[in-house]
N, C-alpha and C positions, 0 to 999 in steps of 0.2 A: 503494499499499499505505499502511497505517496506521503512522505513525511510532511506535507503541507496540506493534507486532507482536511476539508471542512465540510460541514453540513451544507450542502449546495441547492440552489434553486436552478432547476434545468428549464431552458427555453426551448421552444419547437424546433430550433436549428441545431440541437444538440450541444450547446454552450452550457457551461455551468458557471455560477457566480457564488462567491461566499456571502453569507447572509450578514450584513450589517448596514447602517444608514448610509445614504448616498449624498454626503455633504457636497456643496460646490466647492471644489478645490483647484481646479485648473486656472480660473479666471483671476485668482488672488495673486498668481505669480507672473511677473515679467517675462517677456521673451528672453531677457538677459539670463534667467535662470537656466535657459537650455545651452548656454555658452559652455564650451569645453571646460569641465571641472578637473580633469586629471592633472595630477602633479607628477611630472616625470620623475622617475627614479628607478632604483632596483626593485623588483618586485619578489626576488628570490626564488622565482619559478624555473629558471634555466639551470640545466646541469652544468657543473664546472667544466670548462673547456669547449663548450659548444657554442659556436658563434652564429649571431643572427645573419641571414642572407642580407646581402647588399643590393641584389637584383631590384631594379626599380619597381617591377611588379609585385614582388613579395613585400617591399617596403611599402607600397601603396595599399595592399591588403591587410598588412599589419595595422597601419594607421586607421584604415576603415573599421577593422575590429575593435581597435581602442575607442574610436568615436562612437560606435554603436554600444560598446559596453558603458560608456560614459552616459549616453542618453537614457539607457535602461536603468542606470543608478539614479539619475535626476527623476525620471518617471516613478520609479519605485519609492522614492522619498516623497513624491507628491500623492500617490494613491493611499488613501487610508488602509493601513494593515499591510501595505505593499511589502515591507521587509519580512513578513511572515508568509509570503506567497512565493510560490515557484514563478518563473518568467511568464509561463503560459496564462496561468491564473490572473497574474497582475495585468497583462495585456488585455484579457477578457474583461476585467474590471473596468479599465480605462475604456475600452470600446463600448461597454454598456453604458457608461456615464454619458459619453459623448452622444450616443444616439439619443 
């Protein structure tokens, strides 16, 4: 079972959403909140002696993944209970709110 399992409401499209109030949250934050928030530095995830590729395509893909992770981190902080949800549940919650 998913460690982030909640009692869910299921909609006719097969999506499920955690049960909790739907406060307005997105309009309280300026677009600047979506600015890149990552602080560069060592993450400790690389193995010793393994170098990152300097191929332009690999560098671009790595940067894109970092930007996506940053945006998910910002969205997770904006969604009520987002820090307790897996990524799919958090996105479903945001989609449900926007609809």
